[in-house]
C-alpha positions as CSV (number, residue, x, y, z in Angstrom):
1,M,-117.8,114.8,98.0
2,G,-119.6,114.1,94.7
3,F,-121.2,116.5,92.3
4,S,-123.9,119.2,92.6
5,R,-126.7,118.6,90.1
6,R,-127.1,122.4,89.6
7,G,-123.4,122.7,89.1
8,L,-123.4,119.9,86.5
9,D,-126.2,121.7,84.7
10,R,-124.1,124.9,84.6
11,L,-121.1,123.0,83.3
12,H,-123.3,121.5,80.5
13,D,-124.7,124.9,79.6
14,A,-121.3,126.7,79.6
15,L,-119.8,124.1,77.2
16,A,-122.9,123.8,75.0
17,E,-122.8,127.6,74.4
18,H,-119.3,127.3,72.9
19,V,-120.5,124.4,70.6
20,E,-123.7,126.1,69.6
21,H,-122.1,129.4,68.8
22,G,-119.4,127.7,66.6
23,G,-116.4,128.2,68.9
24,V,-115.6,124.5,68.7
25,P,-117.3,121.9,66.5
26,G,-117.4,119.3,69.3
27,L,-115.9,118.3,72.6
28,V,-115.6,115.7,75.4
29,A,-115.3,117.0,78.9
30,L,-114.7,114.8,81.9
31,V,-114.4,115.6,85.7
32,A,-113.9,112.8,88.2
33,Q,-113.5,112.7,92.0
34,G,-112.9,109.3,93.5
35,D,-115.2,106.8,91.9
36,Q,-117.6,109.4,90.6
37,V,-117.2,110.5,86.9
38,H,-119.2,113.0,84.9
39,V,-118.8,113.2,81.1
40,E,-120.2,115.7,78.6
41,A,-120.0,114.8,74.9
42,L,-121.3,117.6,72.7
43,G,-121.2,118.6,69.0
44,K,-119.7,116.9,66.0
45,R,-116.5,115.0,65.2
46,T,-116.4,117.0,61.9
47,V,-118.4,120.1,60.9
48,G,-121.6,118.6,59.5
49,G,-120.6,115.1,60.4
50,G,-121.4,112.5,63.0
51,P,-121.8,113.2,66.8
52,V,-119.0,113.2,69.3
53,G,-119.2,110.4,71.8
54,R,-117.4,109.6,75.0
55,D,-115.0,107.3,73.1
56,T,-114.2,109.8,70.3
57,L,-110.5,110.1,69.5
58,F,-108.6,113.4,69.7
59,R,-105.1,114.5,69.0
60,V,-103.9,115.3,72.5
61,A,-100.6,116.9,71.3
62,S,-98.5,118.1,74.2
63,M,-100.5,116.0,76.7
64,T,-98.0,113.5,75.4
65,K,-95.3,115.1,77.5
66,P,-96.5,113.8,80.9
67,V,-96.7,110.3,79.4
68,T,-93.1,110.5,78.2
69,A,-92.0,111.7,81.6
70,V,-93.6,108.8,83.3
71,A,-91.8,106.4,80.9
72,A,-88.5,108.0,81.8
73,L,-89.3,107.6,85.5
74,V,-89.9,103.9,85.0
75,L,-86.4,103.5,83.7
76,L,-85.0,105.7,86.4
77,E,-86.6,103.6,89.1
78,E,-85.1,100.5,87.5
79,C,-81.7,102.2,87.8
80,R,-81.2,101.9,84.0
81,L,-80.9,105.7,84.0
82,R,-79.8,108.3,86.6
83,L,-81.1,111.8,86.7
84,D,-77.8,113.6,86.8
85,D,-75.5,111.3,84.8
86,P,-74.3,112.7,81.5
87,L,-76.2,111.5,78.4
88,D,-72.9,110.8,76.5
89,D,-73.0,107.0,77.1
90,W,-76.5,106.6,75.6
91,L,-76.5,109.5,73.2
92,P,-72.9,110.0,72.1
93,E,-74.2,112.2,69.3
94,L,-74.9,114.9,71.9
95,A,-71.5,114.8,73.6
96,D,-69.2,117.9,73.4
97,R,-72.1,120.3,72.6
98,R,-71.5,123.8,71.2
99,V,-73.7,126.7,72.2
100,L,-74.7,129.8,70.3
101,R,-73.0,132.9,71.5
102,R,-76.3,134.7,70.8
103,V,-79.5,132.9,70.1
104,D,-80.2,135.2,67.1
105,G,-76.7,134.9,65.8
106,P,-75.1,132.8,63.0
107,L,-74.8,129.0,63.6
108,D,-71.0,129.0,63.5
109,D,-70.6,131.7,66.2
110,T,-70.5,129.3,69.2
111,V,-68.8,128.5,72.5
112,P,-68.3,125.2,74.2
113,A,-71.1,123.9,76.5
114,H,-70.2,124.4,80.2
115,R,-71.2,120.8,81.0
116,P,-72.7,117.7,79.4
117,L,-76.5,117.3,79.1
118,T,-78.3,115.1,81.6
119,V,-81.6,113.2,81.9
120,R,-82.8,115.9,84.3
121,D,-82.2,118.6,81.7
122,L,-84.5,116.7,79.2
123,L,-87.3,116.2,81.8
124,T,-87.2,119.8,83.0
125,Y,-86.7,121.5,79.6
126,R,-83.4,122.9,80.7
127,M,-81.3,121.3,77.9
128,G,-80.8,124.6,76.2
129,T,-82.8,124.0,73.0
130,G,-86.6,124.2,72.3
131,I,-89.3,126.3,70.7
132,L,-88.5,130.0,70.9
133,M,-91.4,132.4,71.6
134,V,-90.7,134.5,68.6
135,P,-92.2,134.3,65.1
136,P,-91.1,131.2,63.2
137,G,-88.1,131.7,61.1
138,S,-86.9,134.8,62.9
139,Y,-83.5,133.4,63.8
140,P,-81.0,131.2,61.9
141,I,-81.3,128.4,64.4
142,Q,-85.1,128.3,63.9
143,R,-84.6,128.2,60.1
144,A,-82.1,125.4,60.4
145,M,-84.3,123.3,62.6
146,E,-87.2,123.7,60.1
147,A,-84.9,122.8,57.2
148,L,-83.9,119.6,58.9
149,D,-87.6,118.6,59.5
150,L,-87.2,118.2,63.2
151,G,-90.8,118.9,63.9
152,Q,-90.4,121.6,66.5
153,G,-93.5,123.6,65.7
154,E,-97.1,122.5,65.3
155,P,-97.3,118.7,65.4
156,Q,-96.7,117.1,62.0
157,P,-96.2,113.4,62.6
158,A,-95.7,112.7,58.9
159,L,-92.7,115.1,58.7
160,P,-89.7,114.1,60.9
161,P,-87.5,111.2,60.0
162,A,-87.0,108.0,62.0
163,P,-85.4,108.4,65.5
164,E,-81.8,107.6,64.7
165,E,-81.8,109.9,61.7
166,W,-83.7,112.6,63.7
167,L,-81.0,112.5,66.4
168,R,-78.2,112.6,63.8
169,R,-79.7,115.8,62.2
170,F,-80.4,117.4,65.6
171,A,-76.8,116.8,66.7
172,T,-75.5,118.9,63.8
173,L,-76.9,122.0,65.4
174,P,-75.6,124.0,68.4
175,L,-77.7,124.5,71.5
176,M,-79.5,127.8,71.8
177,Y,-78.5,128.3,75.4
178,Q,-76.1,126.7,78.0
179,P,-77.5,123.6,79.7
180,G,-79.4,124.4,82.8
181,E,-79.5,128.1,82.1
182,R,-83.2,128.4,81.5
183,W,-86.5,126.6,80.7
184,I,-87.2,126.3,77.0
185,Y,-90.2,124.4,75.7
186,N,-90.7,121.1,74.0
187,T,-87.6,119.6,72.4
188,G,-86.4,117.8,75.6
189,S,-89.4,115.4,75.3
190,D,-88.4,114.4,71.8
191,V,-84.8,113.8,72.7
192,L,-86.1,111.8,75.7
193,A,-88.2,109.6,73.4
194,V,-85.0,108.6,71.5
195,L,-83.2,108.0,74.9
196,I,-85.9,105.8,76.2
197,A,-85.9,103.7,73.1
198,R,-82.2,103.1,73.3
199,V,-82.1,102.3,77.0
200,A,-85.2,100.1,76.8
201,G,-83.9,98.3,73.7
202,R,-87.2,98.5,71.9
203,P,-89.1,101.2,70.0
204,F,-90.5,104.1,72.1
205,E,-94.1,103.3,71.2
206,A,-93.6,99.6,72.2
207,F,-92.2,100.6,75.6
208,L,-95.2,102.9,76.2
209,R,-97.6,100.2,75.3
210,E,-96.0,97.5,77.4
211,R,-95.2,99.6,80.5
212,I,-98.0,102.2,80.6
213,F,-100.9,101.8,78.2
214,E,-101.6,98.0,78.6
215,P,-101.4,98.0,82.5
216,L,-103.7,101.1,82.6
217,G,-106.1,99.8,80.0
218,M,-105.4,102.7,77.7
219,R,-106.5,100.8,74.7
220,D,-107.2,103.7,72.4
221,T,-103.9,105.7,73.0
222,G,-101.2,105.6,70.4
223,F,-99.4,107.5,67.6
224,A,-101.9,106.7,64.8
225,V,-105.5,105.8,64.4
226,P,-106.2,102.3,62.8
227,A,-108.2,102.3,59.7
228,D,-111.2,100.5,61.3
229,Q,-111.3,103.3,64.0
230,L,-111.2,106.4,61.8
231,D,-115.0,106.8,62.2
232,R,-114.3,107.7,65.9
233,F,-111.6,110.3,65.0
234,T,-112.1,114.0,64.8
235,T,-111.1,116.5,62.1
236,A,-108.8,119.2,63.4
237,Y,-109.6,122.8,62.7
238,A,-107.8,126.2,63.0
239,A,-109.5,129.6,63.1
240,D,-108.7,132.1,60.4
241,P,-106.9,135.0,62.2
242,A,-108.7,137.6,60.2
243,T,-112.3,136.2,60.1
244,G,-112.4,133.7,62.9
245,E,-113.8,131.1,60.4
246,L,-112.8,127.5,61.1
247,T,-110.8,125.9,58.4
248,V,-109.6,122.2,58.2
249,W,-106.1,121.8,59.6
250,D,-106.0,118.0,59.5
251,E,-108.5,115.4,58.2
252,A,-109.4,112.3,60.1
253,A,-109.2,110.0,57.1
254,G,-106.0,110.4,55.2
255,G,-104.6,112.9,57.6
256,Q,-101.3,112.9,59.4
257,W,-102.5,110.5,62.2
258,S,-103.9,107.9,59.8
259,A,-100.6,106.0,59.5
260,P,-97.9,105.2,62.0
261,P,-95.2,107.9,62.0
262,A,-91.5,107.4,61.3
263,F,-90.8,109.4,64.5
264,P,-93.1,108.8,67.4
265,S,-92.9,112.2,69.1
266,G,-92.5,112.2,72.8
267,S,-93.6,115.8,72.9
268,A,-96.8,115.9,70.9
269,G,-97.6,112.7,69.0
270,L,-100.4,110.9,70.8
271,V,-104.0,110.3,70.0
272,S,-106.2,109.4,72.9
273,T,-109.7,109.4,74.6
274,A,-111.2,110.9,77.7
275,D,-111.3,107.6,79.6
276,D,-107.8,106.7,78.7
277,F,-106.4,109.9,80.2
278,L,-108.7,109.4,83.2
279,A,-106.9,106.1,83.8
280,F,-103.5,107.9,83.5
281,G,-104.6,110.6,85.9
282,R,-106.0,108.1,88.4
283,M,-102.7,106.2,88.4
284,L,-100.9,109.4,89.4
285,L,-103.5,110.2,92.1
286,G,-103.2,106.6,93.3
287,G,-99.5,107.0,94.0
288,G,-98.4,105.2,90.8
289,R,-100.6,102.1,90.9
290,A,-102.7,100.7,88.0
291,P,-106.3,99.7,88.7
292,G,-105.4,96.0,88.5
293,G,-102.8,96.5,91.2
294,E,-99.7,96.6,89.0
295,R,-97.4,99.4,90.1
296,I,-96.3,101.8,87.3
297,L,-94.3,104.2,89.5
298,S,-93.6,104.5,93.2
299,P,-95.3,107.2,95.3
300,G,-91.9,109.0,95.5
301,A,-91.6,109.0,91.7
302,V,-95.1,110.5,91.4
303,A,-94.2,113.2,93.9
304,L,-91.0,114.0,92.0
305,L,-92.9,114.3,88.7
306,S,-95.0,117.1,90.2
307,A,-92.3,118.8,92.3
308,D,-91.1,122.3,91.3
309,Q,-87.8,121.7,89.4
310,L,-87.0,125.3,88.5
311,T,-85.1,128.0,90.3
312,A,-86.3,131.6,90.4
313,E,-83.4,132.6,88.1
314,Q,-84.3,129.9,85.5
315,K,-87.9,131.1,85.5
316,A,-86.9,134.7,85.1
317,R,-84.9,133.8,82.0
318,S,-87.7,131.8,80.5
319,A,-90.8,132.6,78.4
320,L,-94.1,130.9,77.4
321,D,-97.3,132.8,78.0
322,P,-96.6,136.3,79.6
323,G,-96.8,135.8,83.4
324,F,-96.9,132.0,83.2
325,F,-94.2,131.5,85.8
326,D,-95.8,134.0,88.1
327,T,-98.3,131.3,89.1
328,R,-96.9,128.1,87.8
329,S,-93.7,126.1,87.6
330,W,-92.4,123.0,85.8
331,G,-91.7,119.5,87.1
332,F,-91.1,116.5,84.9
333,G,-93.3,116.8,81.9
334,V,-96.0,118.7,83.8
335,A,-96.8,122.3,85.0
336,M,-98.0,122.7,88.5
337,V,-99.9,125.6,90.1
338,T,-97.7,127.4,92.6
339,R,-100.0,130.3,93.3
340,A,-103.8,130.1,93.0
341,T,-105.0,133.2,91.2
342,D,-108.0,132.0,89.2
343,L,-111.0,129.7,89.5
344,G,-110.5,126.1,88.5
345,H,-106.8,126.0,89.1
346,P,-106.2,125.3,92.8
347,L,-102.7,125.2,94.5
348,G,-100.9,122.0,93.7
349,Q,-102.9,121.0,90.7
350,Y,-100.7,119.7,87.9
351,G,-101.0,118.6,84.3
352,W,-100.6,120.0,80.8
353,N,-102.4,121.2,77.7
354,G,-102.3,120.2,74.0
355,G,-102.1,123.0,71.5
356,L,-104.4,121.2,69.1
357,G,-107.3,121.8,71.5
358,T,-106.9,119.8,74.7
359,S,-106.3,120.3,78.5
360,W,-105.8,117.8,81.3
361,A,-104.8,118.1,85.0
362,V,-105.1,116.3,88.3
363,D,-105.6,117.8,91.8
364,P,-104.1,115.6,94.6
365,A,-105.6,117.6,97.4
366,G,-109.1,117.4,96.0
367,G,-108.7,113.9,94.4
368,V,-109.9,115.5,91.1
369,T,-109.1,114.6,87.5
370,G,-110.3,116.9,84.8
371,L,-109.9,117.1,81.1
372,L,-111.4,118.8,78.1
373,L,-110.8,117.5,74.5
374,T,-111.7,119.7,71.5
375,Q,-110.4,119.7,67.9
376,R,-109.8,123.4,67.6
377,L,-106.2,124.5,67.7
378,F,-105.1,127.1,70.3
379,A,-104.4,130.6,68.8
380,S,-101.9,131.4,71.5
381,P,-100.1,129.7,74.5
382,G,-103.0,130.8,76.8
383,L,-106.1,128.7,77.4
384,P,-109.0,129.5,75.1
385,A,-112.3,130.6,76.6
386,V,-113.9,127.2,76.3
387,H,-111.1,125.7,78.4
388,Q,-111.3,128.5,81.0
389,D,-115.0,128.0,81.3
390,F,-114.6,124.2,81.6
391,W,-112.2,124.4,84.6
392,T,-114.2,127.1,86.4
393,S,-117.5,125.1,85.9
394,A,-115.9,121.7,86.7
395,Y,-114.8,122.9,90.1
396,R,-118.1,124.7,90.8
397,A,-119.9,121.4,90.1
398,L,-118.1,119.7,93.0
399,A,-120.5,119.6,96.0
400,D,-119.2,120.4,99.5
């Protein structure tokens, strides 16, 4: 199919307007179809600093979740894990769970869990604990998670303890809901990272490097930025709620990603580039095969990753952005479009966003990979205007 020159010009103009008007300091946008790739690199890595390039490094935050899910599927396909087996053998700390009688109630007012946790619960975010869509610190369980430094809010890689201690602390808390009752965001991927490390017999980050990053040529993806690459890294910004002015949230040099973390977060820890995530997306579109021919996953595993895993009842009990589950559902580490209601998000497209300013998805029907990397934090679970304009313009740029 290819690209329309006029459409690419419109894509450039739409993104440049956000940079020029101060909405984002800089960005890298990529849209690919087949062997054809178009990239826009605009603005500055840091306000007043050097220019963004195609190889600029961004904190991809929750775009980590699909990578963690793929790592789990690797172990599932090797029969080292099974989707519906209890986790008790590998994570005995999580056996015999207690569950809050009320999510806003005291931590000692609990009932027994109806059943053990499973790998499927972690992959689909139905394990019964996660980020609640209420103000931080509203409930005792939120305050307890924060006091234990479990890192279940904005990504803070320098905060949580090492995996074994993280799991020990997490296991002291009851679940918020019964396993399987509802979808609740985030925490499943962090527990999954601990599980993967134990089953693989090596650190989570080493397993990702050996089984995903190296075969796909994702040389710049990891949990920290080496000192000699910090000149390619962005400064992260947040907008002041009252004035809209951008303030520094995390520096490139000396910030939280400038040294390896004690806890490599499976939910939101990675730093990456546009071309690295293009390689990841192409692997999925190619049925699980790396460019060099090495198979990461089988086509069946890729199909399962993006299959709707939630019942109507589970969706009705869940919350993220209002109306989210009216048009989308959740697979393994990714959201998929189940009803096309806006431009740029066709039926069957799947991927995920990063709340520190990024968005990525693949479209199997159209053979399209798209992503937008910025360094401005989201102000809400919904996509900011620059991301909405990117997806609309990216699909408009595809020629018929």
